[in-house]
Backbone as a printed PyTorch tensor [residue, N CA C, xyz], in Angstrom:
tensor([[[  0.8520,  -1.1630,   0.0000],
         [  0.0000,   0.0000,   0.0000],
         [  0.9010,   1.2310,   0.0000]],

        [[  0.4910,   2.2090,  -0.7440],
         [  1.2700,   3.4450,  -0.8050],
         [  0.9440,   4.3400,   0.3890]],

        [[  1.8390,   5.2610,   0.6650],
         [  1.6110,   6.2330,   1.7300],
         [  0.3740,   7.0640,   1.4390]],

        [[  0.1650,   7.4280,   0.1890],
         [ -1.0000,   8.2350,  -0.1870],
         [ -2.3050,   7.4970,   0.1080]],

        [[ -2.3710,   6.2020,  -0.1950],
         [ -3.5790,   5.4280,   0.0910],
         [ -3.7850,   5.3210,   1.5980]],

        [[ -2.7190,   5.0680,   2.3640],
         [ -2.8220,   4.9640,   3.8220],
         [ -3.3520,   6.2680,   4.4200]],

        [[ -2.8320,   7.4010,   3.9990],
         [ -3.2840,   8.6920,   4.5210],
         [ -4.7350,   8.9810,   4.1290]],

        [[ -5.1180,   8.6070,   2.9210],
         [ -6.5010,   8.7930,   2.4810],
         [ -7.4440,   7.8870,   3.2760]],

        [[ -7.0150,   6.6730,   3.5940],
         [ -7.8200,   5.7440,   4.3810],
         [ -8.0490,   6.2950,   5.7940]],

        [[ -7.0020,   6.8280,   6.4020],
         [ -7.1170,   7.4280,   7.7300],
         [ -8.0790,   8.6210,   7.6860]],

        [[ -7.9350,   9.4620,   6.6900],
         [ -8.8020,  10.6380,   6.5700],
         [-10.2600,  10.2300,   6.3430]],

        [[-10.4870,   9.1900,   5.5560],
         [-11.8530,   8.7520,   5.2600],
         [-12.5090,   8.0520,   6.4500]],

        [[-11.8220,   7.0970,   7.0560],
         [-12.4570,   6.2440,   8.0560],
         [-12.4690,   6.8500,   9.4610]],

        [[-11.4990,   7.6510,   9.8190],
         [-11.4150,   8.3250,  11.1250],
         [-11.2010,   7.3840,  12.3060]],

        [[-11.6190,   6.1330,  12.2220],
         [-11.4140,   5.1430,  13.2840],
         [-11.6640,   3.7580,  12.6860]],

        [[-11.4090,   2.7450,  13.4880],
         [-11.6480,   1.3610,  13.0600],
         [-13.0820,   1.2270,  12.5610]],

        [[-13.3020,   0.5080,  11.4780],
         [-14.6460,   0.3690,  10.9040],
         [-15.3960,  -0.8550,  11.4310]],

        [[-14.7590,  -1.6640,  12.2780],
         [-15.4520,  -2.8050,  12.8730],
         [-16.5350,  -2.2650,  13.7980]],

        [[-17.7610,  -2.7790,  13.7370],
         [-18.8570,  -2.2520,  14.5600],
         [-18.4890,  -2.1790,  16.0480]],

        [[-18.6610,  -1.0050,  16.6270],
         [-18.3890,  -0.7740,  18.0400],
         [-16.9600,  -0.3940,  18.3670]],

        [[-16.0560,  -0.5270,  17.4230],
         [-14.6500,  -0.2100,  17.6540],
         [-14.3990,   1.2660,  17.3400]],

        [[-13.7330,   1.9650,  18.2320],
         [-13.4140,   3.3790,  18.0150],
         [-11.9040,   3.6180,  18.0180]],

        [[-11.1270,   2.5430,  17.8460],
         [ -9.6710,   2.6740,  17.8090],
         [ -9.2800,   3.5390,  16.6150]],

        [[ -8.3380,   4.4240,  16.8410],
         [ -7.8650,   5.2780,  15.7560],
         [ -7.2180,   4.4240,  14.6730]],

        [[ -7.3710,   4.8130,  13.3990],
         [ -6.8650,   3.9700,  12.3110],
         [ -5.3450,   3.8030,  12.3210]],

        [[ -4.6160,   4.7810,  12.8670],
         [ -3.1580,   4.6260,  12.8900],
         [ -2.7230,   3.6400,  13.9730]],

        [[ -3.6660,   3.1660,  14.8120],
         [ -3.3760,   2.1470,  15.8220],
         [ -3.8140,   0.7610,  15.3310]],

        [[ -4.3110,   0.6800,  14.1210],
         [ -4.8000,  -0.5870,  13.5840],
         [ -4.1470,  -0.9330,  12.2700]],

        [[ -4.8910,  -1.6150,  11.4480],
         [ -4.4050,  -2.0800,  10.1540],
         [ -5.4190,  -1.7380,   9.0750]],

        [[ -4.9830,  -1.8530,   7.8500],
         [ -5.8820,  -1.7370,   6.7070],
         [ -6.1820,  -3.1530,   6.2220]],

        [[ -7.4470,  -3.4170,   5.9760],
         [ -7.8460,  -4.7380,   5.5010],
         [ -8.5800,  -4.6130,   4.1750]],

        [[ -8.3270,  -5.5820,   3.2940],
         [ -9.0200,  -5.6300,   2.0160],
         [-10.4530,  -6.1020,   2.2270]],

        [[-11.4270,  -5.4450,   1.6170],
         [-12.8190,  -5.8820,   1.6610],
         [-12.9430,  -7.1720,   0.8510]],

        [[-12.4680,  -7.1450,  -0.3700],
         [-12.3080,  -8.3590,  -1.1840],
         [-10.8330,  -8.7250,  -1.0740]],

        [[-10.5590,  -9.8540,  -0.4700],
         [ -9.1860, -10.2600,  -0.1760],
         [ -8.3160, -10.1880,  -1.4250]],

        [[ -7.0850,  -9.7310,  -1.2390],
         [ -6.1830,  -9.5900,  -2.3950],
         [ -5.9130, -10.9260,  -3.0690]],

        [[ -5.9390, -12.0240,  -2.3110],
         [ -5.7170, -13.3480,  -2.9010],
         [ -6.8670, -13.7550,  -3.8250]],

        [[ -8.0180, -13.1100,  -3.6310],
         [ -9.1730, -13.3690,  -4.4870],
         [ -9.3110, -12.3300,  -5.5870]],

        [[ -8.2580, -11.5580,  -5.8040],
         [ -8.2580, -10.5740,  -6.8700],
         [ -8.6540,  -9.1710,  -6.4380]],

        [[ -8.8340,  -8.9550,  -5.1320],
         [ -9.1840,  -7.6250,  -4.6470],
         [ -8.0140,  -6.6700,  -4.7650]],

        [[ -8.2460,  -5.5050,  -5.3180],
         [ -7.1490,  -4.5590,  -5.5050],
         [ -6.7820,  -3.8490,  -4.1990]],

        [[ -5.5570,  -3.3940,  -4.1190],
         [ -5.1360,  -2.5450,  -3.0110],
         [ -5.4330,  -1.1120,  -3.4270]],

        [[ -6.7070,  -0.7550,  -3.2650],
         [ -7.1790,   0.5860,  -3.6260],
         [ -8.0460,   1.0990,  -2.4780]],

        [[ -8.2100,   2.3960,  -2.3930],
         [ -8.9880,   2.9890,  -1.3230],
         [-10.4010,   2.4170,  -1.2980]],

        [[-10.9840,   2.1640,  -2.4510],
         [-12.3420,   1.6260,  -2.5200],
         [-12.4610,   0.2210,  -1.9650]],

        [[-11.3500,  -0.4990,  -1.8570],
         [-11.3800,  -1.8830,  -1.4040],
         [-10.6900,  -2.0720,  -0.0470]],

        [[-10.4790,  -0.9860,   0.6830],
         [ -9.8150,  -1.0690,   1.9820],
         [-10.7060,  -0.5400,   3.0830]],

        [[-10.4900,  -1.0560,   4.2930],
         [-11.2020,  -0.5690,   5.4820],
         [-10.2350,  -0.5820,   6.6430]],

        [[-10.3460,   0.3950,   7.5100],
         [ -9.5320,   0.4260,   8.7260],
         [-10.0840,  -0.5750,   9.7190]],

        [[ -9.1800,  -1.3500,  10.3090],
         [ -9.6130,  -2.3410,  11.3100],
         [ -8.5410,  -2.5040,  12.3560]]])
C-alpha cells in the first residue's frame, strides 16, 4: 500500500470500521474488503480500517 492510500484511508475512516470499535486507524491495520488473494485490488475503494 502506498503512503498516499494509507493517509486517504485514515482521513476517510477516522477510526476502526469494525462495529463498536473506536480505535484510531493509525493504531490498527488496513484490511481488504475483497481479499487480495481473491483478486481484490489494493485501492482505497477496497480497503477498510480495522
